Structure formats: C-alpha cells, structure tokens
N, C-alpha and C positions, 0 to 999 in steps of 0.2 A: 220045183225050178230053183235053181241057185240063186241066192240073192245077188243083186247088181253090185259089183264092188264099188267102193266109194272112188272117186277120181283121186290120183295121187296129188295131194298139194304140192305147188312148185316151191322149191326150196327160196326162202327169204335171202335176196342178195345182201351180201355183207356191206354194211356203209363203206363209202370211199374214205380210206384213211385220211386224217388231215396231213397235209404236206409238212414235213419236218422243218420247223423254223430254223432259219440260218443261226449258226452260233453267234451270239453277239459278242463282239470284240471288247475285251475289258478294257475300260477307259485308261489312258496313261496316267500312271499315278504322279501327282504333282510334285515338283523338285523339292527336296527338303529344304525347310526354312531354316533361319537361324535357330539354335536352342532358346527354348522358352524359358520362363522363370522357373519351371519344375526340371528343367534339365532336359525336356524332350528334344530328341534331334528330329 
C-alpha cells in the first residue's frame, strides 16, 4: 500500500509590517545670533 502522504503544512503568514512612521519634521533652526568671540555667525 502506498504510504499516507504527510499533510501539507500551512504556509506561515508573514508578520504584519509595522506602519511607516511619519517623517519627523525638522525643527526650525534658531535664528542666527550675534557673532561670538570666535567670529561664529
């Protein structure tokens, strides 16, 4: 007699991908202050 075929295993469902986080808006750079002692603007 033919051997009983093994049952086909159900495919593992792919995990639900995490929702794409919304792009964090870049913080508004502070206005340039007066030049410092090193001459930085």
